[in-house]
N, C-alpha and C positions, 0 to 999 in steps of 0.2 A: 582100063576098067573098063566095063560100059555104063553107060548110064542112059536114065530114061527121066527124061522132064516131064512134071507134072503139073498140072492146068494149078490156075488159084485156087478154084474147086477143090479140088484132090488134093491138092498139100493140106486145104485148110482140115478135110476129111482125116486124111494123115497125122497130121498133128496134135490133133484133136482127139487123138484117138487113147482107150487106155485100154481095147482086147485086140490083138491081132485082126490087119484089114486083106482081105484074101483079095488077090489080084486074078480075077478071068480073063480071057483071050474073047473075042466078040461073039464064039459058041459056047460059051460058057464052063470051057476048061479050066480049071484052076493052072498057072502058072507057078503061082507061089503065096507067098505071104508077105505081110508087110509089119511085124512086132515093134509094138511104143517103147520107146525109154523109158515112159514112165506108166507100169503098171495100175489097176484098182486097190491094189494089195500095196505099193509105194506109197498113193495117196493119201491110204489110210491109217498107213502107219505113221505119215509124217504128219494126219491131221491128230491125232492120238499123241503126238509126241509134244507137238502145241501145245496143247489142250491140258497134257497136264502140270502146268506148271514148272514141270522138272527147268534145270537151266540150260540153257543149247547154245550153239557161237556158230556164227556164218565161218567161212571158207577165210574169213579176210580175217578175223578174232584168231582165226586156229594161226593161221602162215606166221600172225603175226607175234604170236605167242613163242613158235619153233622158234621164229629168229631176233626172240627178245632176252630168252632164257631165262633169264632171272624176274622176270612180272610174271605178274599173279590176276585171274581173273576173277572175280566175285561173286562169281556164280551165276550173276544174272543176264551176263554179253559184254560188262566192260572191263576194260582191263585197267587193273592200278599197280603202282608203282610199290 
């Protein structure tokens, strides 16, 4: 696999991007795009879910529940026996 090391400044831009980042060469020819992990839609959906007041669970809570089998959640992220 080929790899390009970004400068700290470039890495910050890519890490904080919510839209694809264009990667041009020195002559401004577009060589490719870096697609962010999270999009604006992902962030908006997460904010909507958090603001809804509906029950939600962390990955750790879901894995604990799957491993426990008989335990139940109270709907607010706390596991009850």
